C-alpha positions as CSV (number, residue, x, y, z in Angstrom):
1,X,-41.8,-47.0,22.1
2,X,-43.9,-48.9,19.9
3,X,-47.6,-47.9,20.3
4,X,-47.9,-45.0,21.9
5,X,-51.2,-44.7,22.3
6,X,-50.7,-48.0,24.9
7,X,-47.8,-45.6,26.5
8,X,-50.5,-42.5,27.5
9,X,-53.7,-45.2,28.0
10,X,-51.5,-46.5,30.6
11,X,-50.7,-43.2,32.1
12,X,-54.4,-42.1,32.5
13,X,-55.0,-45.1,34.1
14,X,-52.2,-44.9,36.3
15,X,-52.6,-41.2,36.9
16,X,-56.3,-41.5,37.8
17,X,-55.2,-45.1,39.8
18,X,-53.0,-43.0,42.4
19,X,-56.3,-39.8,42.1
20,X,-58.8,-42.2,43.5
21,X,-56.1,-43.7,46.0
22,X,-55.2,-40.9,47.0
23,X,-58.8,-39.5,47.5
24,X,-60.2,-42.8,48.6
25,X,-57.8,-43.6,51.3
26,X,-56.7,-40.1,52.4
27,X,-60.3,-39.5,54.1
28,X,-61.8,-37.1,51.7
29,X,-64.4,-39.8,50.0
30,X,-65.9,-39.6,46.9
31,X,-67.5,-35.7,47.2
32,X,-64.1,-34.4,47.2
33,X,-63.7,-35.1,43.3
34,X,-65.8,-32.2,42.8
35,X,-62.9,-30.0,44.3
36,X,-60.7,-30.6,41.1
37,X,-63.3,-29.7,38.6
38,X,-63.7,-26.2,37.4
39,X,-64.3,-25.6,34.0
40,X,-63.5,-22.2,33.5
41,X,-59.9,-22.7,34.3
42,X,-59.5,-25.7,31.9
43,X,-61.2,-23.6,29.2
44,X,-58.9,-21.1,29.4
45,X,-56.1,-23.2,29.0
46,X,-57.7,-25.0,26.1
47,X,-58.6,-21.8,24.9
48,X,-54.7,-20.9,24.4
49,X,-53.5,-24.3,23.5
50,X,-55.6,-25.4,20.4
51,X,-56.1,-21.9,18.7
52,X,-52.3,-21.4,19.5
53,X,-51.6,-24.1,17.5
54,X,-54.0,-23.5,14.8
55,X,-52.6,-20.0,14.7
56,X,-48.9,-21.5,14.5
57,X,-49.4,-23.8,11.6
58,X,-48.7,-26.4,14.1
59,X,-52.0,-28.6,14.6
60,X,-52.0,-31.1,11.7
61,X,-48.1,-31.9,13.1
62,X,-49.3,-31.8,17.3
63,X,-52.3,-34.5,15.8
64,X,-49.2,-36.9,14.0
65,X,-47.5,-37.1,17.3
66,X,-50.6,-39.6,18.3
67,X,-49.8,-41.9,16.2
68,X,-45.9,-41.5,15.8
69,X,-44.5,-45.4,16.3
70,X,-47.7,-46.9,14.2
71,X,-47.1,-44.8,10.9
72,X,-43.9,-44.1,9.7
73,X,-42.7,-40.3,9.4
74,X,-40.3,-38.9,7.6
75,X,-37.1,-37.2,9.3
76,X,-38.3,-33.9,8.6
77,X,-42.0,-34.3,9.4
78,X,-40.5,-36.0,12.8
79,X,-39.0,-32.9,13.6
80,X,-41.6,-30.5,13.0
81,X,-44.1,-33.0,15.3
82,X,-41.1,-32.7,18.0
83,X,-41.6,-28.7,17.7
84,X,-45.4,-29.1,17.7
85,X,-45.6,-31.2,20.9
86,X,-43.2,-28.2,22.3
87,X,-45.5,-25.7,21.1
88,X,-48.2,-27.5,22.8
89,X,-46.2,-27.9,26.1
90,X,-45.0,-24.4,26.2
91,X,-48.7,-23.0,25.3
92,X,-49.9,-25.1,27.8
93,X,-48.1,-23.6,30.7
94,X,-48.8,-20.0,29.4
95,X,-52.6,-20.4,29.6
96,X,-52.4,-21.9,32.9
97,X,-50.3,-18.7,33.9
98,X,-52.6,-16.9,32.6
99,X,-55.4,-18.5,34.0
100,X,-53.6,-18.2,37.5
101,X,-53.0,-14.6,37.2
102,X,-56.8,-14.3,36.4
103,X,-57.8,-15.6,39.3
104,X,-55.9,-14.3,42.1
105,X,-56.6,-11.4,40.3
106,X,-60.2,-11.9,40.8
107,X,-59.2,-13.3,44.7
108,X,-58.0,-10.3,45.4
109,X,-60.5,-8.4,44.3
110,X,-63.0,-10.0,46.9
111,X,-60.2,-9.9,50.1
112,X,-63.1,-8.7,51.7
113,X,-65.0,-11.3,52.1
114,X,-62.7,-14.0,54.1
115,X,-65.6,-17.1,54.2
116,X,-64.8,-17.7,50.8
117,X,-61.1,-17.4,50.5
118,X,-60.0,-21.1,50.5
119,X,-62.0,-22.2,47.6
120,X,-61.0,-18.9,45.7
121,X,-57.4,-19.5,46.2
122,X,-57.8,-23.3,45.2
123,X,-59.6,-22.5,42.0
124,X,-56.1,-20.5,41.2
125,X,-54.0,-23.8,42.0
126,X,-56.5,-26.1,39.6
127,X,-55.5,-24.5,36.3
128,X,-51.8,-25.6,37.6
129,X,-52.5,-28.8,38.3
130,X,-54.9,-29.0,34.5
131,X,-51.2,-28.3,33.3
132,X,-49.3,-30.8,35.2
133,X,-52.2,-33.0,34.0
134,X,-51.5,-32.0,30.4
135,X,-48.1,-32.4,30.3
136,X,-47.8,-35.7,31.6
137,X,-49.4,-36.4,28.6
138,X,-47.1,-34.9,26.1
139,X,-44.2,-35.2,27.7
140,X,-44.9,-39.3,26.1
141,X,-45.8,-38.4,22.9
142,X,-42.4,-36.0,23.1
143,X,-39.8,-38.9,24.1
144,X,-41.9,-41.2,21.8
145,X,-41.0,-39.3,18.8
146,X,-37.2,-37.8,20.0
147,X,-36.7,-41.7,20.4
148,X,-38.0,-42.5,16.5
149,X,-36.1,-39.8,15.1
150,X,-33.1,-41.1,16.4
151,X,-34.0,-44.9,15.1
152,X,-34.4,-42.8,11.7
153,X,-31.2,-41.2,11.7
154,X,-29.8,-44.9,12.8
155,X,-31.2,-46.2,9.9
156,X,-30.1,-43.8,7.7
157,X,-26.2,-44.2,8.5
């Protein structure tokens, strides 16, 4: 992976293409796109992910992950980048679980109103959906840094 930015752009285009194809040709129509938007769920994940990386001191290394293959990094820097992306993956999972649990508790508190149960249950799943999208971006970052570290180790021998 020479330029991770092109890989990420390609992944985003692929994801959006498959998503839009499923929505448009699945008989749901364009209005179904709004079903996948829930700002509070996304914010809960972001409010755990970004401050978590800053608190752990991994923010700078996480940002460097977007330029691996463009800039050269030492083995130690690459190791730190891999650990920072791994921490971001775990924080994303924990943030999504936290958001799912909060949504489920709010849903269970309103079981008397069955008319809104389906929509509220869908909101519970959106946090997991967002975590999958974020992981879809983080995984190539980690793999790119690992491949680059392996190349650096081979050159060092």
